[in-house]
KOLFI-11578 format. One record per residue (C-alpha): z, y, x. Coordinates in steps of 0.2 Angstrom, whole numbers, padded with zeros to 4 digits, always signed. Layout:
N
ZYX/...
***
This chain:
707
+0578+0299+0952/+0575+0305+0970/+0579+0293+0984/+0592+0300+0997/+0587+0304+1015/+0592+0291+1028/+0603+0304+1036/+0615+0303+1022/+0630+0293+1024/+0631+0275+1019/+0642+0278+1004/+0629+0290+0996/+0616+0276+0999/+0627+0263+0990/+0630+0276+0976/+0611+0278+0974/+0608+0259+0973/+0622+0257+0960/+0614+0271+0949/+0597+0263+0950/+0605+0246+0944/+0616+0253+0931/+0605+0267+0923/+0596+0260+0908/+0577+0261+0909/+0569+0276+0900/+0566+0272+0882/+0549+0267+0878/+0543+0279+0864/+0531+0273+0850/+0514+0280+0850/+0509+0295+0839/+0491+0292+0837/+0491+0275+0828/+0479+0267+0816/+0489+0271+0801/+0492+0290+0806/+0473+0291+0809/+0468+0283+0793/+0481+0294+0783/+0474+0309+0792/+0456+0305+0787/+0462+0302+0769/+0469+0319+0769/+0453+0326+0777/+0443+0318+0763/+0455+0324+0749/+0455+0343+0755/+0436+0343+0760/+0430+0334+0745/+0440+0344+0732/+0440+0361+0739/+0422+0367+0732/+0426+0360+0715/+0443+0368+0714/+0440+0384+0722/+0423+0389+0715/+0420+0378+0699/+0438+0379+0693/+0443+0396+0701/+0460+0389+0705/+0471+0396+0719/+0461+0391+0735/+0466+0374+0741/+0465+0381+0758/+0463+0400+0758/+0474+0404+0772/+0483+0396+0787/+0496+0389+0776/+0485+0378+0765/+0492+0372+0749/+0482+0356+0751/+0490+0351+0767/+0508+0356+0761/+0505+0345+0746/+0500+0330+0758/+0515+0333+0769/+0527+0334+0754/+0520+0318+0747/+0522+0309+0764/+0539+0316+0769/+0547+0315+0751/+0537+0303+0741/+0534+0290+0756/+0546+0292+0769/+0562+0295+0759/+0561+0277+0751/+0555+0269+0767/+0570+0277+0777/+0581+0271+0763/+0576+0253+0762/+0563+0250+0777/+0568+0262+0790/+0557+0254+0803/+0541+0256+0793/+0543+0275+0790/+0531+0286+0797/+0537+0294+0813/+0538+0312+0817/+0524+0311+0829/+0513+0301+0817/+0516+0315+0804/+0511+0328+0817/+0495+0319+0820/+0491+0319+0802/+0495+0337+0801/+0484+0341+0815/+0469+0332+0809/+0470+0339+0791/+0473+0357+0799/+0457+0357+0809/+0447+0350+0794/+0453+0365+0783/+0441+0376+0794/+0426+0367+0786/+0425+0365+0767/+0427+0383+0761/+0428+0400+0768/+0428+0394+0785/+0410+0387+0784/+0403+0378+0768/+0407+0394+0757/+0393+0403+0766/+0382+0390+0775/+0372+0382+0761/+0374+0397+0750/+0366+0408+0763/+0351+0396+0766/+0348+0397+0747/+0353+0415+0743/+0342+0423+0756/+0326+0416+0748/+0332+0418+0730/+0335+0436+0735/+0318+0437+0743/+0310+0430+0727/+0320+0438+0713/+0327+0454+0720/+0321+0469+0729/+0302+0469+0735/+0307+0473+0753/+0319+0458+0755/+0305+0446+0757/+0295+0454+0771/+0312+0457+0780/+0315+0439+0780/+0297+0435+0785/+0298+0447+0799/+0313+0438+0806/+0303+0422+0808/+0316+0410+0804/+0311+0392+0809/+0307+0380+0796/+0319+0367+0804/+0334+0378+0799/+0330+0377+0780/+0329+0364+0766/+0312+0356+0766/+0302+0366+0753/+0284+0371+0751/+0278+0389+0752/+0271+0401+0766/+0282+0416+0763/+0301+0418+0759/+0297+0424+0741/+0286+0409+0738/+0301+0397+0744/+0313+0406+0734/+0305+0400+0718/+0307+0381+0723/+0319+0371+0712/+0329+0367+0728/+0334+0385+0729/+0334+0390+0710/+0344+0375+0705/+0357+0378+0718/+0362+0393+0709/+0357+0388+0691/+0362+0369+0691/+0349+0355+0692/+0345+0348+0675/+0351+0331+0679/+0365+0338+0691/+0358+0328+0705/+0357+0335+0723/+0340+0334+0731/+0347+0326+0746/+0329+0323+0754/+0327+0342+0756/+0344+0346+0763/+0345+0331+0777/+0336+0343+0789/+0347+0358+0789/+0363+0347+0788/+0359+0339+0805/+0350+0355+0813/+0365+0366+0808/+0377+0352+0813/+0371+0355+0832/+0376+0373+0833/+0392+0370+0823/+0397+0356+0834/+0393+0367+0850/+0404+0381+0842/+0419+0369+0838/+0418+0362+0855/+0419+0379+0863/+0433+0385+0852/+0443+0369+0855/+0440+0369+0874/+0445+0388+0875/+0460+0384+0864/+0465+0371+0877/+0463+0382+0891/+0474+0396+0884/+0487+0384+0877/+0499+0385+0893/+0497+0403+0895/+0501+0407+0876/+0514+0394+0873/+0524+0393+0890/+0519+0408+0900/+0520+0421+0886/+0531+0411+0875/+0522+0416+0859/+0533+0411+0844/+0520+0402+0832/+0531+0404+0816/+0521+0394+0806/+0523+0379+0817/+0541+0381+0815/+0539+0378+0797/+0528+0363+0798/+0541+0355+0812/+0555+0358+0800/+0546+0348+0786/+0541+0333+0796/+0558+0332+0807/+0565+0315+0808/+0581+0312+0797/+0597+0309+0806/+0602+0291+0807/+0609+0286+0790/+0599+0299+0781/+0584+0298+0771/+0581+0317+0771/+0579+0328+0786/+0591+0343+0789/+0578+0355+0779/+0578+0344+0764/+0596+0342+0764/+0599+0361+0764/+0605+0368+0747/+0598+0385+0752/+0580+0377+0754/+0581+0369+0737/+0589+0384+0728/+0575+0396+0735/+0561+0383+0732/+0566+0380+0714/+0569+0398+0710/+0551+0402+0716/+0544+0388+0707/+0553+0393+0691/+0547+0411+0692/+0529+0406+0695/+0530+0393+0681/+0537+0405+0668/+0523+0417+0673/+0510+0403+0671/+0517+0397+0654/+0516+0415+0649/+0497+0415+0652/+0496+0400+0640/+0509+0407+0627/+0514+0425+0628/+0531+0420+0619/+0537+0413+0636/+0545+0427+0647/+0535+0435+0661/+0544+0440+0678/+0534+0455+0685/+0528+0453+0703/+0515+0467+0703/+0516+0486+0703/+0501+0496+0698/+0500+0514+0700/+0481+0516+0700/+0482+0526+0683/+0495+0537+0691/+0488+0541+0708/+0472+0549+0701/+0474+0567+0709/+0473+0572+0727/+0480+0569+0739/+0485+0553+0732/+0468+0549+0726/+0462+0547+0744/+0474+0532+0747/+0468+0514+0746/+0469+0502+0732/+0481+0491+0742/+0493+0506+0742/+0491+0510+0723/+0494+0491+0718/+0503+0477+0726/+0509+0459+0722/+0525+0451+0729/+0521+0435+0739/+0536+0425+0741/+0528+0415+0756/+0524+0431+0765/+0542+0437+0762/+0548+0420+0770/+0535+0422+0785/+0541+0439+0789/+0558+0432+0792/+0552+0421+0806/+0541+0436+0814/+0549+0447+0827/+0556+0463+0818/+0546+0474+0828/+0530+0465+0823/+0534+0465+0804/+0539+0483+0805/+0522+0488+0814/+0512+0480+0800/+0519+0489+0785/+0522+0505+0795/+0504+0506+0802/+0498+0503+0783/+0508+0518+0777/+0503+0529+0792/+0485+0524+0787/+0488+0531+0769/+0495+0547+0776/+0480+0550+0788/+0468+0546+0772/+0477+0560+0762/+0476+0573+0776/+0458+0569+0781/+0452+0569+0762/+0461+0584+0758/+0450+0594+0772/+0435+0584+0766/+0433+0573+0781/+0434+0556+0773/+0434+0540+0784/+0420+0528+0778/+0421+0509+0779/+0409+0509+0794/+0420+0521+0804/+0435+0509+0800/+0425+0495+0807/+0420+0504+0823/+0439+0508+0826/+0443+0490+0823/+0430+0485+0835/+0437+0497+0849/+0454+0490+0846/+0448+0471+0847/+0438+0475+0863/+0454+0483+0871/+0466+0469+0864/+0455+0455+0871/+0454+0464+0888/+0473+0464+0888/+0474+0446+0884/+0462+0443+0899/+0473+0454+0911/+0490+0447+0906/+0483+0430+0909/+0472+0433+0924/+0481+0421+0936/+0480+0407+0923/+0461+0410+0921/+0459+0410+0939/+0468+0394+0941/+0457+0386+0928/+0441+0392+0937/+0449+0385+0953/+0451+0368+0945/+0433+0369+0939/+0426+0371+0957/+0438+0358+0964/+0449+0370+0973/+0466+0367+0964/+0481+0370+0974/+0495+0356+0977/+0507+0355+0963/+0497+0366+0950/+0498+0362+0933/+0482+0352+0927/+0482+0353+0908/+0493+0345+0895/+0480+0337+0885/+0465+0337+0896/+0462+0342+0914/+0457+0360+0915/+0441+0355+0925/+0435+0345+0910/+0440+0358+0897/+0433+0372+0908/+0416+0363+0910/+0416+0357+0892/+0418+0376+0887/+0404+0381+0898/+0392+0367+0891/+0396+0372+0874/+0394+0390+0877/+0376+0387+0884/+0373+0375+0869/+0376+0389+0857/+0366+0401+0867/+0352+0389+0869/+0352+0385+0850/+0350+0403+0846/+0336+0405+0859/+0327+0390+0851/+0328+0398+0835/+0319+0414+0842/+0334+0425+0847/+0332+0433+0865/+0343+0427+0878/+0353+0444+0880/+0356+0445+0860/+0361+0426+0860/+0374+0429+0873/+0380+0444+0864/+0382+0435+0848/+0391+0420+0856/+0403+0431+0866/+0407+0442+0850/+0410+0427+0839/+0422+0418+0852/+0431+0434+0854/+0434+0436+0835/+0440+0418+0833/+0451+0419+0848/+0459+0436+0842/+0463+0429+0826/+0471+0413+0835/+0481+0425+0845/+0487+0435+0829/+0492+0419+0821/+0502+0413+0836/+0511+0429+0839/+0515+0434+0821/+0513+0419+0810/+0503+0429+0797/+0496+0416+0785/+0483+0427+0778/+0473+0436+0793/+0457+0445+0794/+0449+0459+0804/+0438+0472+0797/+0423+0470+0809/+0406+0464+0806/+0398+0456+0821/+0381+0463+0819/+0388+0481+0819/+0388+0480+0838/+0370+0479+0838/+0371+0498+0832/+0379+0505+0847/+0365+0503+0860/+0354+0514+0848/+0366+0528+0851/+0363+0530+0869/+0357+0548+0870/+0344+0546+0884/+0336+0530+0879/+0340+0521+0863/+0339+0502+0864/+0332+0494+0848/+0334+0476+0847/+0321+0464+0839/+0320+0460+0820/+0325+0442+0824/+0339+0447+0834/+0347+0458+0821/+0343+0445+0807/+0352+0431+0816/+0366+0443+0821/+0368+0448+0803/+0367+0429+0797/+0380+0424+0809/+0391+0438+0803/+0390+0432+0786/+0393+0414+0790/+0409+0416+0801/+0415+0433+0795/+0429+0425+0784/+0441+0421+0798/+0456+0417+0786/+0451+0398+0789/+0447+0399+0807/+0446+0383+0817/+0453+0391+0833/+0469+0397+0824/+0471+0380+0815/+0469+0370+0831/+0481+0382+0840/+0493+0379+0826/+0491+0360+0826/+0493+0358+0845/+0508+0369+0844/+0516+0356+0833/+0511+0342+0843/+0518+0350+0859/+0536+0349+0851/+0534+0332+0842/+0522+0322+0852/+0518+0327+0869/+0536+0328+0877/+0538+0309+0873/+0521+0303+0877/+0510+0300+0893/+0500+0315+0895/+0482+0309+0898/+0481+0294+0886/+0489+0303+0872/+0481+0320+0875/+0464+0311+0874/+0468+0301+0859/+0474+0317+0850/+0458+0327+0854/+0448+0311+0849/+0457+0312+0832/+0453+0330+0830/+0434+0326+0834/+0434+0312+0821/+0442+0323+0808/+0430+0337+0811/+0415+0325+0810/+0421+0317+0794/+0425+0335+0787/+0407+0341+0790/+0398+0328+0780/+0411+0327+0767/+0411+0346+0764/+0392+0346+0763/+0393+0333+0749/+0407+0342+0740/+0399+0359+0741/+0381+0353+0736/+0388+0343+0722/+0397+0357+0715/+0383+0369+0716/+0369+0358+0708/+0382+0352+0694/+0389+0369+0689/+0379+0384+0683/+0395+0393+0679/+0414+0392+0682/+0424+0381+0670/+0437+0396+0668/+0435+0410+0655/+0426+0421+0667/+0410+0410+0666/+0402+0417+0682/+0390+0408+0694/+0401+0398+0705/+0403+0404+0723/+0393+0420+0718/+0401+0429+0732/+0393+0416+0744/+0376+0415+0735/+0373+0434+0731/+0385+0446+0738/+0387+0439+0756/+0368+0437+0758/+0363+0454+0754/+0367+0462+0771/+0356+0448+0779/+0341+0456+0771/+0346+0474+0769/+0354+0478+0786/+0341+0470+0797/+0327+0482+0796/+0325+0497+0807/+0323+0508+0792/+0340+0503+0786/+0347+0506+0803/+0339+0523+0804/+0345+0528+0786/+0363+0523+0791/+0363+0532+0807/+0357+0548+0798/+0370+0546+0784/+0384+0544+0798/+0378+0559+0808/+0381+0571+0793/+0400+0568+0795/+0406+0577+0811/+0419+0563+0815/+0408+0548+0810/+0399+0545+0827/+0402+0527+0830/+0405+0528+0849/+0419+0541+0845/+0427+0529+0832/+0426+0515+0844/+0435+0526+0857/+0449+0530+0844/+0453+0512+0840/+0452+0507+0859/+0464+0521+0863/+0477+0517+0849/+0477+0499+0854/+0477+0503+0872/+0492+0515+0871/+0501+0502+0860/+0498+0488+0872/+0503+0497+0888/+0519+0504+0880/+0524+0487+0873/+0522+0479+0890/+0532+0494+0899/+0545+0498+0886/+0556+0486+0878/+0561+0498+0864/+0543+0503+0859/+0542+0498+0840/+0523+0496+0837/+0513+0480+0841/+0494+0482+0844/+0491+0468+0832/+0495+0479+0818/+0481+0490+0821/+0469+0475+0823/+0472+0469+0806/+0475+0486+0798/+0459+0489+0788/+0457+0471+0782/+0457+0465+0764/+0472+0453+0769/+0483+0467+0776/+0481+0477+0760/+0486+0461+0750/+0502+0457+0760/+0509+0473+0767/+0521+0476+0753/+0528+0458+0754/+0529+0460+0773/+0540+0476+0770/+0551+0466+0758/+0554+0452+0771/+0557+0465+0785/+0570+0474+0775/+0578+0457+0771/+0579+0452+0789/+0586+0468+0794/+0600+0468+0782/+0604+0450+0786/+0605+0455+0805/+0616+0469+0801/+0628+0460+0790/+0630+0443+0798/+0621+0444+0815/+0613+0428+0823/+0624+0416+0814/+0619+0423+0797/+0601+0424+0803/+0601+0405+0808/+0609+0400+0791/+0596+0409+0782/+0581+0399+0790/+0580+0386+0778/+0582+0397+0763/+0566+0407+0769/+0556+0391+0772/+0561+0387+0754/+0552+0403+0748/+0536+0398+0757/+0537+0379+0751/+0542+0384+0733/+0526+0396+0731/+0515+0383+0739/+0521+0369+0728/+0520+0380+0712/+0501+0384+0717/+0498+0365+0720/+0507+0360+0704/+0497+0372+0692/+0482+0368+0701/+0484+0350+0697/+0488+0356+0679/+0472+0365+0678/+0462+0350+0684/+0470+0338+0671/+0468+0350+0657/+0450+0353+0661/+0446+0335+0663/+0453+0332+0646/+0442+0345+0638/+0457+0357+0636/+0457+0376+0640/+0465+0380+0656/+0470+0397+0664/+0464+0401+0682/+0481+0405+0691/+0482+0413+0708/+0499+0412+0717/+0494+0415+0735/+0485+0429+0744/+0467+0424+0746/
***
């Protein structure tokens, strides 16, 4: 309350005094970062990180994480909201978990979801073994390629052997893939890489968290990005009205009807797998056998066969209509272009698509920088102590702190790479490209809410482009190319990205915690909770992955393949194959035979498409195409979900046409029900598989979500 000026009449001074005396003091809100919220959050972290490797790779179940709406977290949230809070609100309301505490738990588990599977551990330990197993058992040129890269001993498990091939025959490596006879993990050999890789991982995480805190205000307040997935979490953890045990969402009939219907459909299909006498509800179309003649044969597999995902239909409801339209329409335009080019014998290769995506990413990132230029300059002013009076100084931590933290962590990643033998220029390039990819994915999630997001670009591909300079080709060193390729394989699977998970988590706390708390104390507490969650997640995830790899020679499901075979074998092949100058020369020769395959030309095409869409979207309110649709176009994820996005778009358009804003608002809970129902079905049948397997019974590997 502002004190009136002395020049004001006496009556107004008296009125001011009366208001000060009679107005009630501001209510003191309860803290969100409490001992119980942190302990429950850590328990959730241990559950997700401890179970993920076994569930995903030994059991071949629906991934416990697999996307930005992880079923492991949704299971925890539903347990706390329905199983714990409902009876507490009914009988001991003062003891119920508050909305802020639930938000802290969600934030801690969300960030930990970036560690145990595709975000890191699916590829880190497996690459440390797969590279050397490949050098020993596969092609003769793999070993020399690894030796030429001069990988430092301190990055690897402690084994004997002078060459990569000799190391590949050691038990530490071979038993990782083929199971140790006693099922025991050789911990003494793994202690060194756990801590040496932990250094660079910590720097990468610190860099991503710092950059995310820098962009938070620009994205959430200045540009007002919608964060659709945050809306879903906030609805689930919303505090019930006085006198109620269930919040608004859980008291909605539409929510329960939608969730129950989806659960029933998936359960019928699951039972059909066990016993064909149960009815099956078709959720997939497959025209691959029909579309075998030109020009249809030139279309992608994602066009010829598709599955309906109810969760993606629900998420499309929360997207802007133009965004969802852009995703499926771009996909169909891609198919049309494939048919036309294929007909005239100018096929578009995978590398050409990667180059187009890279061009699009560069322009998209440049547009992000340009639009937020005043905010970035403000952060720099704070870093050098020249902030202006009244300027915003960060919601969670001061901009000077997060700005310098980002700089220090960036230098830490570059320094680690240089210490490993990478040249300074290549180390900077790898770090910049890595952060760019992470933040682009975070931006896509913030703007669209796509729960399953990837981009079709391999980081090391950028090292090809200097070779194409006509006047003076610039070849990089073998070590540079090896580490660029290695980091590509470690961090290429951006469906479980820390930057996106963290952005989503702090968006939830923005609405549930920060408006009611003291900024500095609560912001610091939240960041410390995140750091603690990541620290626990790192070590628990290492234990979970190594235990799974050394205990299981094959999956428990009917496929009976090597667990995590993609991480152990498929993903490490490029690390050996694509790091030699001979491979580079061969690839460039092959690409030169196609008149439209020049990488720089394709980069320019992608940059032009995204640039035009970005500019027109900024200038023309009616422009229908979002540049994000091209960024994610060629990815595996988009091929899996485009059809469901199309159905969701149609449903939303029909609702708007029939009932307008009122019907759209009324349908909100129903579409959340589609999302929760599918996630709960996946979680339920995941538990069924675990229980049946533990009791020696056959189970079916069931996949309900894209991943």
